[in-house]
N, C-alpha and C positions, 0 to 999 in steps of 0.2 A: 266530338271530331269535327274538324273543318271538312267541307265538301270539296271535292276537284271539280273544277269548271273546264270543259273543254271549248276551244274557240280562238280565234284570232281577233285581237282587240286593236281598231285603228287607233291613230292618235286623235282624230277628231271625234272619236265616238266614246261615250262614257261607258264605263265599265257597266254590263248589264247585270242584274241581279242573278244570284244562283238558285235556281228553282228546280231542283231535282226531282224526277217522278219517283213514285213508289218503288217501281221496277228498278230503276238504276240504284237506288239508295240500296236496295237488298243485294244487288249483286256487288255493289262496293263493300258491304258489311261481310259477304262471303269470301272476299279477296283478303280483305283484312284479317280474317280469322285464319285463312291459309297460311298468311305471313307470321302469323304468331307461331302456328305449328312448326313451320320451317325454323324459326329464329330458336327454338327450343325453350320456349317459357314453360311450356306443358311439362310436368315430370312424369316419367314412367313408372309404371307399378313396382317393378323390382327396385328401382333407386329409392322410392318410397318405403319399402320395407326395409333398406339398409339404413335409411335416416332415422327410422323409428328403433332399429336396435342400438344404433350410435347414441340417440337420446336417452334410450334406456340405461346405456353402461354409464352414462354422466350423471345419472340421478342417484343420490345417497341411498345406501341399502342399511337396513336394521340386521347387521350379523357382525360378530364378533371379529371377522377377519376381512372387513370391507377394504380396508386399505391394501391388504395383501393381495385381494382378489383385484384391485384395480393395478397393481403393481405388475400383475400378469398380463395386462390388456396390451394392445398394439400401442405404437406411438402416436397415433391419431388421438387417443384418448388421454396421451399423457399430460396434455395441457389443462384437462379438467380434473386430474389427480389432485392438484393443491387444494382446489376448492374442496373436493370431498374429503381430504383430510384436515383441512380447516374446520368445515362443518363437523366432522366426527370429533376433533379436538374440543369445539365448542360444547357439543354435546356430551362429551366426556366430564369437562369441567362443570356443567350444569348438575349432572348426576353426583359428583363429588360433593357438592355444596350440599346436597340433600341427604348423604350418608352420615348418620351420627357415629360419633366417635365411640369406640369400644370401651367397655366400662368393666375394671376388674369385679369379679364377684367378690361378695362380702367375706368370704372365708379364706381370701388369699392370705399367703404367710407373709407377715409384716418384713420389710427389707430391713432387716437388723444388719448393721456392720459393727463391728466391736472398734472401740477407741483403745488406743496403747501409748505406750511410750518406750523409748530406747536410748541406750547410751554404750558406745563401744569405745575404751581407751587403750592405749598402748601399754600404760602402767609403768612398770620397771623395766620391762624389756627393751631391747634395743629395736627388735624389728615389730611391726603390727602383723599379726598372722590370723588374727580373728575376722570373720565377716558374719554379717546379719541380714537377714532376708524378711521384710515384711510386706506382704501382698494382700491386702483386704479385696474381697470380691474375686478371687483368682480363677473361680470355675463355678459355673451354674450346673448343677447335677439334674440334667433333664432338658426337654425341648419345650415344656409346658412354661407359661408365665408364671405359674405357682411354684416351680422348682426352686428348692433351696440354694443358697448360696454358700460357697465354702470359702474359708479364710485361711491364708497360708502365713506361719511365722517360721523361722528357722534361725539357728545359731550354729556356726561352724568354727570351729578351733583348729585351727592349722598348726603342723608342727613340720619342722625341716625347712619350710619355705610357705610362701602365702598363696601360690598359685593353685593347688587343690581346694582350698577353701573358698578362693573367688570362684573358681569353677562350678562349685556347689552352689553358690550364691545365685548364679547367672542361669544354672540349668535344671537343679532338682526340682523345683516346682512346675517346670515344664514337663519332665517326665511323669510327674504325678498326675498332671492335666491329661497327657496322652494316654495313659494306662486308664484314667477314668472315661475319656472320650470312648476307648475303645469298648469298653463296658457298655456305655450307651448304645453304641452301634450295634451290639449283640442283642440288645433288647432285655438287658439286665438292669434292675433298678434298686438292687441292693447290693452294694460294693461289698466284695471280700477285701477289706482293709488289709488285712497281712499279706495277701497276695498282691495287692496292688503296690504297698511300699516295699516289700522285698524286690519285686520287679523294676521299681524305680531305682533303688538303692544298687541293684546290681548292675543296670545300665549307667549310672552314675560312676561305679567303680571301673568299669571298663572305659568309660570315656577319660576319667583321671589317670589310668594307668596308660594311656596311649592307644587302646585297642579300637577305638572310634575317633575319626577327625570331626570335632564338633564345628569347628570355624569360629568359635567365640574367641575375641581378644583378650588378653591378660596382660597385665603391667608387666613390665622388665623385672625379672627377680634373678638372685643369685645362682638359681639352679641353670639357668639357660647359659651360664658362663662355664659349666662343666660339660665335658665330652666323655662318654656318652650321656645322654640325659639321665638327671639322677632320679632314682627309683625310691630313694628314701624320702619321700615326701608324702604326707598325708593329712588327713583332716577329720575330726570328729563331725558328727551331724545328730542334732536333735530338732526335729521338726514337729509342728502342731497344726493339725488342720482343724479349724473351729467352725462348727456347724451350728443350726439353731438347736438342733436336739443332742449333740454329741460333741465330743471332743477326742480326736484321735492324734496319738503321740507316737512317734517312730524314733528310735534311739540307737546310736552306733557309736560308742566312745564313753567318754565320762563327762560329756555335758549332760545338764538335767533339765526336766521339767516338773514344776511342783506347782498344784492346784491348791488354792487356798479356799476351804469349803468351811464355812461356819465357824471361822476363826481358828480351825485346825489345817495344818499342811497336809496334803496328800501328795505322796511321790507317783508321778505318773511313768516315770522311768526308773531304771536301775543302772547304776555306773558299771561299764564294763571294766573291771580291774583285773590285771592277770591272777591275783591270788584269790577271787571270787571262787569257790569250790567249783561250780559247774564250769566255769570257764578254765579253771586250772586242768580239769579233768579233758575237757575238749582239746586244750593244747597239747596235752601230751599224749591224747589218741591220734593226733596228727602227726607225732613225732617231733615236736617242739619241747622246749623246756623254758621254765620261768626261774631267772636267775634274780636274786636279791642284790642290787646295785643301786644305792641310793632309793630303795624301795624295791617292790616286785616289778620286774621288767621282762616282757617277751625277748628269750634270747639275750637278756642282759641290755636291751636297747630301748625297747618301746614300754611306757608306763601304761599303757591301755592295751587290753584284748581284743578290740573291734575298731576299725576306722576304714575309712574311704582312702584308697590309695595304697602307699607302702607296699609297693610290688615285690621288694626284696624280702619280705617277711611272710609272704603267703606260702602255704595255706595256715599258718598259726594265727596270723591276723585275719580276722573274718570282717566282711563288709555287710553281713546279714545283720538287719536290724530288729530290734525286738519292738513289737506293736502292742499298744494298749487302746482300747476303745472304752470310753467314759462317759455314760449318761449324764447329761447336765441336769442340775437340781437348782431349785430356786435360792438355796442358800450359797451357791456358788458366788465367790467374791472376785477373784481375781486369778490369773495364770502367769507363772514366772518362767522365763526360760533364760538360761545364763550358761556360759563356760565355766569350767573348773576354777577360772580366776576368782571368781566368787564363791563357790561352794567349797572350796578348799579352807576359806578361812570363815564363812557365815553359814551357820546350820540352817535347815530348812524351816524351823520354828521362827527364828529371827528374821528371816528374810520375809516370811508370811506376814509377821506382826508388822514390819515397817511399811510394807506395801498396803495391807488393808487399812493402817491408820492414815496414809496420806490420801487413800481414797475416800475414807470416811470425812476428811476434812474438805474435801471438794463439794460444790454445789450439789443440789439434788440431781438425780437423773433426767436429763433433758435440758437442765438449766446450764451446764457448763458449756463454755464454746470449744469446739474442736478445732485443731489447726489443719494444716494441709494433710490430705487422704486418711484422716481419722487420728492423727496424733493429738494427743491429751494432755494438757498441762499438768493435772493430777498425777497421770502415769508416768509422765516425764520426770516430774519431782521424786517419784519413788524409784525410777531407775537410777537417777543421779544419786540420791541417798544410799542406795545398795552398792553402787560403785565407789563413792566415797568411803563407805564402812569396809569395804573390802581392801582399798588402798592402806586407810588407817590401820588395818589388821596386818600390814606388811604382806600382802600378796605379792607375789614374784611373776606374775604371769599376766598376760592380756587380759583384761575385764570386759565382758560383753553382756549385757543385760537387757531383756525386753519384758515389759509387764502389759498384761492385756487386761482391761476392765470387763469382767463378764456381768456385772451388776447393771451394765447400760443396756442390756438386753430388755425389751418390752415384754417379750413371749418366750416362755419356755416350754418344755414338752416337745413331744414329736411333731415334726414338721409335716404338713399334708402334701401329697403329691398327686394332684389329679383326683382329689376326693378320697386318696387311700393313705393312711399313715405312712410314712417313710421310716422304715427301719434300716438297721445296719447289721452285716455280718462281721463277727469278730474275725 
């Protein structure tokens, strides 16, 4: 620090050198020290503690809610929050790179998805009233990784108009999935398939008869031109839920499901005809009659005793399905779902033989190329041949055929769910 010299210097004198004594220098140092204190260079102990707390709040913390804790701080710390967030993000990314990917256990159920083929034609009818629903992997039963997948297939043969069959195509699989979801929420892992299907069909019937507004859009149909709304419209429904260990079939009407097992047909559903002995007794017990008019008909009108819709024929015509649960076997070859446009002119044996021969000529399992969403060339050829055969035999109805290849499965038997065998209740 430069010393301060007091004295008057004349123009003629040279400036004397500044030689302060030790006492004067000590006095000046004390004055300079007092000047620093007045200027506020020194920090008070209280302000020092506040600064320490502020700096500590800006330092990153090793806790799960570090960013949230900083969000609750004052605005003075807000400028440091971005740095903390960036540091926390960098730390998170470095941790993520060190976490190994989860590897499924060796006993995981193989993700088997069926391959299929389908064809639906108007045939000799003026209007197309059939509908087909094919939904592979429509539901996974369980929260675990190893939970089995269910696959949904359905054929709907409408009568009176097409809008009930179209509604079934849009909604029935969703209703089944909702019922299965409610079972899982209750902690039940063995579905009562009869109860599930009965509830689903009942809800579908309520929607079809106008009891519930679904909000689904349907194409314009001739029923909408009538006032009031026509109740003489309905549809059959045969649906199959294919799982790794079993096949569930629910049928309402005269559409049919046939399983080809070891070269022999196995009917998984029974047609609901008014002259079937048990159906005849049920109709008569409810106060209805079966009149033979171009075949047996309920009240001389409907040629089937069960259907979805047909509000004007209730309670004689029921929407309650018959449900079968069939354990899968290694000799299962294919499953055929079709409307009565096929079954009226083609027997179960002939249909089974045609389908299995088409599949036998296909490449070995795993070598054939599948199309979009599991469609298979061999299954499509089988469905087309069955449809052409029905038309060649003068079928007068719409014809809809679905062929599902069951030999494409690489694993049969009971699927494991969480290390426990997954069973079913009928």
